[in-house]
C-alpha positions as CSV (number, residue, x, y, z in Angstrom):
1,X,-39.3,10.2,32.2
2,X,-37.3,12.3,29.8
3,X,-33.6,13.1,30.2
4,X,-31.4,15.6,28.6
5,X,-29.6,12.8,26.8
6,X,-32.8,11.6,25.1
7,X,-34.1,15.1,24.3
8,X,-31.0,16.6,22.9
9,X,-30.6,14.4,19.8
10,X,-34.3,15.0,18.8
11,X,-33.9,18.8,19.4
12,X,-30.9,18.8,17.1
13,X,-33.1,17.0,14.4
14,X,-35.8,19.6,14.8
15,X,-33.4,22.5,14.7
16,X,-31.4,21.3,11.7
17,X,-33.7,22.8,9.0
18,X,-33.4,26.2,10.8
19,X,-29.6,25.9,10.6
20,X,-28.9,28.1,7.6
21,X,-25.5,29.1,8.9
22,X,-24.3,25.5,8.7
23,X,-23.2,25.6,12.3
24,X,-22.2,22.4,14.2
25,X,-25.2,21.7,16.4
26,X,-24.6,20.7,20.0
27,X,-25.7,21.6,23.5
28,X,-23.6,24.8,23.6
29,X,-24.9,26.1,20.2
30,X,-26.5,29.5,20.7
31,X,-29.6,30.5,18.8
32,X,-28.8,34.2,18.4
33,X,-25.0,34.1,17.8
34,X,-24.2,30.7,16.3
35,X,-27.4,30.1,14.3
36,X,-28.2,33.8,13.7
37,X,-31.9,33.2,14.2
38,X,-34.2,36.2,14.3
39,X,-37.1,36.4,16.7
40,X,-39.7,35.3,14.2
41,X,-37.7,32.2,13.4
42,X,-37.2,31.5,17.1
43,X,-41.0,31.6,17.5
44,X,-41.5,29.1,14.6
45,X,-38.9,26.8,16.1
46,X,-40.5,27.1,19.6
47,X,-43.8,26.1,18.1
48,X,-42.3,23.0,16.5
49,X,-40.6,22.0,19.8
50,X,-43.9,22.5,21.6
51,X,-45.7,20.4,19.1
52,X,-43.1,17.6,19.2
53,X,-43.3,17.3,23.0
54,X,-47.0,18.3,23.4
55,X,-46.2,21.1,25.8
56,X,-46.1,24.8,26.2
57,X,-42.9,26.7,27.0
58,X,-43.8,29.7,29.2
59,X,-43.1,33.0,27.5
60,X,-41.2,34.3,30.6
61,X,-38.8,31.3,30.2
62,X,-37.9,32.1,26.6
63,X,-35.3,34.8,27.3
64,X,-33.3,32.3,29.4
65,X,-33.1,29.7,26.6
66,X,-30.0,30.8,24.8
67,X,-28.5,27.4,23.8
68,X,-29.8,24.1,22.5
69,X,-28.8,22.6,25.9
70,X,-30.9,25.3,27.7
71,X,-34.0,24.2,25.6
72,X,-33.3,20.5,26.4
73,X,-33.2,21.3,30.1
74,X,-36.4,23.3,29.8
75,X,-38.2,20.4,28.0
76,X,-37.1,17.9,30.6
77,X,-38.1,20.2,33.5
78,X,-41.5,21.0,32.0
79,X,-42.3,17.4,30.9
80,X,-41.2,15.8,34.1
81,X,-42.9,18.3,36.4
């Protein structure tokens, strides 16, 4: 069973190459404001996260995933369902 504490460090590793702004990455880091990611980059990042966890993030869930912590929560929810 996955937990946010186990998912968050791996997500930060996955997101690091996308962090061109050099922002400190933590659960409260936002994709749009802090990382300044455009929609295409977010889709690439989403694909990497889906591959890592062998899952699909529903498209209707994406607008609610504003922070790294939100994504960690979503991964845990989907994988433990």
